[in-house]
FIMI-760909 format. One record per atom (N, C-alpha, C): residue in one letter; y negated, x negated, z. Coordinates in steps of 0.2 Angstrom, whole numbers, plus 2048, in hexadecimal, padded with zeros to 3 digits. Each point is the difference from the previous one (the first is absolute). Last residue first. Layout:
# FIMI-760909
AYXZ;...
# end
This chain:
# FIMI-760909
K7297C67B4;K7FF806804;K7F98027FE;A8147F27F1;A7F9800803;A7FF807804;T8137F97F2;T801800808;T7F9800803;L8038027E8;L805804803;L7FF800807;I7F47F17F3;I7FD807800;I804805803;S8087E97FF;S7FA801805;S7FD8077FF;S8117FB7F1;S803800807;S7FA801805;C7FB7FE7E9;C803806802;C802800807;Q7FA7EC7F4;Q7FA804804;Q802807802;Q80F7F17F3;Q8007FF808;Q7FA804803;P80D80A7EB;P7FB7FB801;P7FF7FF807;K81780B7FB;K7F98017FF;K7FC7FA801;V81A8037F8;V7FC7FD805;V7F98017FE;K81880E7FB;K7FA7FD7FE;K7FC7FD805;T81B8047FF;T7FA802803;T7FA7FC7FE;K8188067F3;K7FC7FB803;K7F9803803;N81980B7FD;N7F98007FE;N7FC7FB804;K81B7FE7FA;K7FB801805;K7F98017FD;K8178067F3;K7FB7FB801;K7FB802805;P81B8067FA;P7F9802801;P7FC7FB802;K8167FC7F1;K7FE800807;K7F9803801;A80E8087EB;A7FD7FA802;A7FE801808;A81480B7F0;A7FB801804;A7FD7FA803;P80D8007E9;P801800807;P7FA801804;K80080C7E9;K8007F9802;K802800807;K8008117E8;K8017FF807;K8017F9802;P7F180A7EC;P8067FE801;P8017FE808;Q7EF8137F6;Q8007F9802;Q8077FE801;P7F28147F2;P8067FE804;P8007F9801;A7E880C7FB;A8067FE7FC;A8067FE805;P7EE813806;P8017F9800;P8067FE7FC;A7F18167FA;A8067FE804;A8017F8800;G7E780C7FD;G8067FE7FC;G8067FF805;T7E9806806;T8038057FD;T8077FE7FE;L7F07F180B;L800807804;L8048057FD;Q7FF7EA7F6;Q8027FF807;Q800807804;Q7F87FF7EA;Q8077FF800;Q8037FF807;K7E98027FC;K8038067FF;K8077FF800;W7F47ED803;W7FF804806;W8048077FE;W7FE7F17EF;W8057FD805;W800805806;S7F08047EF;S8078027FE;S8057FE805;L7E87FB802;L803806803;L8068027FE;E7F07ED7FA;E8057FF805;E804806802;N7EC7FF7F1;N8067FE7FC;N8067FE805;C7E9806806;C8048067FE;C8077FE7FD;G7ED7F2809;G806800804;G8048067FE;N7EA7F67F7;N800806805;N806801804;G7F77E77F8;G8028067FD;G800806805;A8047E6807;A7FB8037FB;A8038067FD;A8087F7818;A8007FE7F9;A7FC8047FC;I7FB7FB81A;I8048057FC;I8007FD7F9;P7FD7EF815;P7FC8057FC;P8058047FC;A8087F7818;A7FF7FD7FA;A7FC8057FB;Q7FC80381A;Q8068007FC;Q7FE7FD7F9;N7F37F9817;N8008057FB;N8078007FC;Q7F97F881A;Q8037FE7FA;Q8018067FB;C7F07F6817;C8038067FC;C8037FE7F9;L7F37F2810;L807801802;L8038067FD;T7E97FB7FC;T8037FA7FE;T808800802;D7EA8117FD;D807800804;D8047FB7FD;G7EC8037F5;G7FF7FD807;G806800804;K7FD8137EE;K7FD7F97FF;K7FF7FD807;P8138137FE;P7F97FF800;P7FD7F97FF;C81780A7F5;C7FE7FC806;C7F8800800;H80A8147F3;H8007F97FF;H7FE7FD807;L80B819800;L7FA7FC7FF;L8027F97FF;R80E8187FD;R8007F9803;R7FA7FD7FE;V80C81A801;V7FB7FC7FE;V8007F9804;H8118157FA;H7FF7FB804;H7FB7FB7FD;M80681C7FD;M7FF7F97FD;M7FF7FB806;H80F819800;H7FA7FC802;H7FF7FA7FB;Y81280F7FE;Y7FB805802;Y7FA7FD803;T8137F47F7;T8008067FC;T7FB805802;H8097E8807;H7F98027FE;H8008067FC;G8167F1800;G7FD805805;G7F98027FD;W8077E97F6;W805805803;W7FC805805;W7F27F57EC;W8047FE805;W804805803;P7EC7F87EC;P806804802;P8047FD805;R7E57FC7FC;R8067FD7FF;R806805802;V7E57FD7F8;V804805802;V8077FE7FF;K7ED7F47F9;K8017FF807;K805805803;K7FA8007E9;K8037FA801;K8017FF808;L7F48127F6;L807801801;L8047FA801;W7E88017FA;W801800807;W808802802;S7F77FF7E9;S8007F9803;S802801807;D7FD8117EE;D805800805;D8017F9803;D7F08117F0;D7FF7F9804;D806801805;T8018117F1;T7FC7FB7FC;T8007F9803;L815810806;L7F97FF801;L7FC7FB7FC;K81880C802;K7FD7FC7FB;K7F8800800;L81380A80E;L7FA8037FF;L7FC7FD7FA;D8157F8809;D8018057FB;D7F98047FF;C8027F0812;C8017FC7F9;C8008057FA;L800808816;L7FA7FE7FF;L8007FC7F9;H814809808;H7FC8057FE;H7F97FD7FE;Q8107F1808;Q8028027F9;Q7FB8067FE;K7FE7F8816;K7FE7FB7FC;K8018037F8;I80A80C811;I7F9801800;I7FC7FB7FB;V8177FE804;V7FF8077FC;V7F8801800;P8087ED80C;P8007FF7F9;P7FF8067FC;S7F67FF819;S8078017FD;S7FF7FE7F8;V7EE7F380E;V802807800;V8078007FD;F7EC7EE80A;F8078017FF;F801808800;I7EB7ED7FB;I802807803;I8078017FE;R7EE7E9803;R8068047FD;R800807803;A7ED7F1804;A8057FB7FC;A8058047FC;V7E680680A;V8078027FF;V8047FB7FC;R7E8800804;R8037FE806;R8088017FF;K7F08077F0;K8017F97FF;K8047FD806;D80181A7F5;D7FD7FC806;D8027F9800;E80A8117F2;E7FA7FD7FD;E7FB7FC805;A81480C806;A8027FA7FB;A7FA7FD7FE;A7FE81480D;A8027FA804;A8017FA7FB;T7FB8147F5;T7FA7FE804;T8027FA805;Q81180A7F3;Q7FB7FC7FC;Q7FA7FE804;V81080E80A;V8037FA7FF;V7FB7FB7FC;M7FA816805;M8017FC807;M8037F97FE;Q7FD8107EE;Q7FA7FD803;Q8017FC806;T81280C7F8;T7FF7FA7FC;T7F97FD802;Q80681380B;Q8047FB802;Q7FF7FA7FC;A7F48137FB;A7FE7FE806;A8047FA802;D80580D7ED;D7FC7FB7FF;D7FD7FD806;S81780A804;S7FB8027FC;S7FB7FB7FE;W81A80980A;W7FC7FA7FF;W7FA8027FB;I810811805;I7FD7FD806;I7FB7FB7FF;Q80C8097EE;Q7FD806803;Q7FD7FE807;T80C7F07F3;T7F98017FE;T7FD806802;D8157F0808;D7FE807800;D7F98017FF;L8117EC7F8;L7FA801804;L7FF808800;L8177F07F9;L7FB8057FF;L7FB801805;F8177F57FC;F7FB7FC7FF;F7FA8047FE;K816807808;K7FE8027F9;K7FA7FC7FE;K8097FC815;K8068007FC;K7FE8027F9;K7EF800811;K8027F97FE;K8068007FB;D7EB810806;D808801800;D8027FA7FD;V7E880680E;V8047FC7FB;V808802800;L7ED80980E;L7FD7FF7F9;L8057FE7FB;K7FB80C818;K8067FE7FD;K7FF7FF7F9;L7F07FE817;L8018037FA;L8067FE7FD;P7FD7FE81B;P7FE7FE7F9;P8018047FA;K7FB80481C;K8058017FB;K7FE7FE7F9;P7FA7FA81C;P7FE8027F9;P8068017FB;Q7FB7FD81A;Q8068017FD;Q7FF8037F9;E7EE7F980E;E8057FC803;E8078017FC;R7EC80D7FA;R7FE7F8800;R8067FC802;E802818800;E7FF7FE7F9;E7FF7F8800;T80080A815;T8078007FD;T8007FE7F9;K7EB80280B;K8047FB803;K8077FF7FD;T7EE80B7F0;T802801807;T8047FA803;L7ED7FD7EC;L808801802;L800803807;P7EA8047EF;P8037FB806;P807802801;K7FA8067E8;K7FD802806;K8027FB805;T8077FF7EA;T7FA8047FF;T7FD802806;A8117EB7F7;A7FF805805;A7F98037FF;Q8157F27F1;Q7F9800803;Q800806805;K8147EF7F4;K7FE807802;K7F97FF803;F80C7ED7F9;F7FD8047FA;F7FE807802;W8007EA811;W8048057FE;W7FD8037FA;I7FF7E7809;I7FC8067FF;I8048057FD;D8027E780E;D8048057FD;D7FB8067FF;V7FB7E4803;V7FF807803;V8048057FB;D7FB7E3807;D8048057FD;D7FE807803;L7F87EB808;L7FE8007F9;L8038057FC;G8057F6817;G7FA804800;G7FC8027F9;I8157F4807;I7FA7FC801;I7FA8047FF;Q8188087FE;Q7FF7FB806;Q7FA7FD801;H80C8107EE;H7FB803805;H7FF7FB806;S8178007F2;S7F97FD800;S7FC803805;S8168077FE;S8017F9801;S7F97FC800;H80781B808;H7FC7FB7FC;H8037F9801;G80C81380A;G7FB8037FC;G7FC7FC7FB;H80B7F9819;H8028037FA;H7FB8037FC;T7FC7F1812;T807800800;T8038047FA;F7E97F27FD;F802807803;F8087FF801;N7ED7EB801;N8058047FC;N802806804;G7E77F4800;G8077FE802;G8058057FC;G7E5804809;G8047FE7FA;G8087FF802;R7EF806810;R7FF7F97FE;R8057FF7FA;P7FD817806;P7F97FC803;P8007F97FE;M80F80D7EF;M7FF801807;M7FA7FC803;S80080A7E6;S8037FB804;S800802808;M7FF8117ED;M7FD7FA7FE;M8047FA804;D80781C7F9;D8007F9803;D7FC7FB7FE;A7F88177F8;A8067FF804;A8007F9803;I7ED8137F6;I8027F9801;I8067FF805;L7F48137EE;L804800806;L8037F8801;V7E980E7F3;V8077FC7FF;V8037FF807;D7EE8157F8;D8027FA804;D8077FD7FE;D7F580C7EC;D800802807;D8027FA804;L7F27FE7E8;L806801803;L800802808;G7EE7FB7EF;G802807801;G807801803;Q7F27EB7FC;Q8038027FA;Q802808800;L7F77F5813;L7FB8017FB;L8028027FA;K8107FB810;K7FC806802;K7FB8017FB;L80B7EC7FE;L8048067FE;L7FD806801;E7F67ED809;E8008007F8;E8038067FE;S8027FB817;S7FA8037FE;S7FF8017F9;A8137F6807;A800807802;A7FA8037FE;Y8027E87FE;Y8048047FB;Y800807801;D7F47F280F;D7FD8007FA;D8048047FB;S80A7FD815;S7FA804801;S7FC8007F9;V8137F2801;V802807801;V7FA805800;F7FC7E87FF;F8028037FA;F802807800;E7FA7F5814;E7FA8017FB;E8028037FA;V8117F980F;V7FC806803;V7FA8027FB;L80C7EC7FA;L8048067FF;L7FC806803;T7F77EB804;T7FF8027F9;T8048067FE;S8017F7816;S7FA8047FF;S7FF8027F9;H8197FE809;H7FA7FB7FF;H7FA8047FE;G81180F80D;G8007FC7FA;G7FA7FB800;Y80F81780D;Y7FC7FA800;Y8007FC7FA;Y80C815807;Y7FA8017FC;Y7FB7FA801;R81680880A;R8017FB7FB;R7FA8017FB;Q80980C815;Q7FB7FB801;Q8017FA7FA;R80B816806;R8047FA7FF;R7FB7FA801;E7F9817801;E8037FE806;E8047F97FF;T7F480C7EF;T7FC7FC804;T8047FD806;R80580D7E9;R8047FD805;R7FD7FB805;L7F18057EB;L806803802;L8047FC806;V7E48037F7;V8067FB801;V806804803;Q7EA8067EF;Q803802806;Q8067FB801;Y7E88027EF;Y8077FE801;Y801803807;G7EA8027F5;G8058007FA;G8077FE802;D7EE7F9810;D7FD8037FA;D8068007FB;G80A7FE818;G7FA7FE7FD;G7FE8037FA;T8127FD817;T7FE8057FB;T7F97FC7FD;L80D7F480F;L8058057FE;L7FE8057FB;P7F77E6802;P7FF807804;P8048057FD;L8087E7800;L7FC8047FB;L7FF807804;A8027E780B;A803806800;A7FC8057FB;Q8047E4800;Q7FB805802;Q8048077FF;G8067E4805;G8018067FD;G7FC806802;G8037E6805;G7FA8047FF;G8018077FD;Q8137F07FA;Q7FB7FF805;Q7FA8047FF;L81B8017F8;L7F98027FF;L7FC7FE806;C8197F87F3;C7FD804805;C7F98017FF;G8197F97F2;G7FA7FE803;G7FD804805;N8118037EB;N8027FB805;N7F97FD803;A80180F7ED;A806802803;A8027FB806;Y7EC7FD7F3;Y800807801;Y806802804;S7F97E7805;S8018047FA;S800808801;G7F27EE80F;G8068007FE;G8018047F9;I7EC806810;I8047F9801;I8078017FD;A7E580B801;A8078027FE;A8047F97FF;G7E980880F;G8047FB7FC;G8078027FE;A7E580680D;A8068037FC;A8047FA7FD;N7F17FE817;N8007FF7F9;N8068027FC;E7FF803818;E7FA8037FD;E8007FF7F9;G816801811;G7FB7FC7FD;G7FB8047FD;Y81680D804;Y7FE7FA804;Y7FC7FC7FB;P80981C805;P8007FA7FB;P7FE7FA804;T80F81480A;T7F97FE7FF;T8007FA7FC;D81480B808;D7FC8067FE;D7F97FE7FF;I81B7F6800;I7F97FE801;I7FC8067FE;E8187FF7FD;E7FE801807;E7F97FF801;E80B7FB7EB;E7FF807801;E7FF802807;W8047EA7FB;W7FA8027FC;W7FF807801;P8147F6809;P7FA7FF804;P7F98027FC;N81A8097FF;N7FB7FD7FB;N7FA7FF804;A81B801808;A7F9803800;A7FC7FC7FC;S8167FA806;S7FF8037F9;S7FA803800;L8077F6814;L8007FB7FB;L7FE8037F9;S80480D812;S7FA7FD801;S7FF7FB7FB;S81480C800;S7FB8047FF;S7F97FD800;S8137F4807;S8008017F9;S7FA8047FD;S8047FE817;S7FE7FA7FE;S7FF8007F8;I80A81280B;I7F9800802;I7FD7FA7FD;T8178027FE;T7FD8057FC;T7F8800801;A80E7F380D;A8007FD7F9;A7FC8057FC;G804806816;G7FB7FB800;G7FF7FD7F9;L811810804;L7F9803800;L7FB7FB800;L8167F9801;L7FF8037F9;L7F9803800;A8077F7814;A7FF7FB7FB;A7FE8037FA;L80680E811;L7FA7FD801;L7FE7FB7FB;L81680A7FF;L7FA8057FE;L7F97FD801;R8137F3808;R8008007F8;R7FA8057FE;L8057FF817;L7FC7FA7FE;L7FF8007F8;H80D81180A;H7F9801801;H7FC7FA7FE;R8177FF7FE;R7FD8057FB;R7F9801801;R80C7F3810;R7FF7FD7FA;R7FD8047FA;M805809815;M7FA7FC801;M7FF7FC7F9;M81380E802;M7FA804800;M7FA7FC800;
# end
């Protein structure tokens, strides 16, 4: 009986220890650190110094899921969101809905994002709001069902010129480096055969992103510790979509059977050394 009791205590201790080790310290911090804004590292491996909170409502926008506290960003991102929403309002659009930006000090999320780590990424829903959201609408929002991936079709009864304006206005902003959307959405934009489609270059097809666009900014000038991505290739990118269509709609080719490979251990990314100080600062 005593041995069984000791085994249970040991198991409980191991469980608690494992839980503690698996906790994500970046998600436990609820305040930014530092006065001067600084994006440190890469979009998918870094942190944020001097993060600013985007006001939860502003001219032309409302923030979603505020209880998550993912509405922090580099000052450049906060300014972009404010400018962008105001511009769309001048164009006659309703309030845009701002989803995840970064956490107070950036860093990695346990789930949901691999990027959004340095305060230069923001998710913007294609759905708009004609009035102030209720708490339930804000914290448990329902997205538009825009994309049929299997048929590689966009529901043009829901998608309108307003959504196209949203993408184009963001892409034409010099601060914006890339905009990630579903390949189906990119295909629709290509099919519009616009007279000036130079902005389409920034619109990049990616997995998911069926009801929102993910806007990524360039590293701000003076942020020497921020790592930009490689430049986008020339052209509007519309010739890349046949591969994506095959991935989403086509049956995968049969693969010859091979001996099961040993599972590879995921390598832990090492953040820039400055992130350790930002994480632990009081």
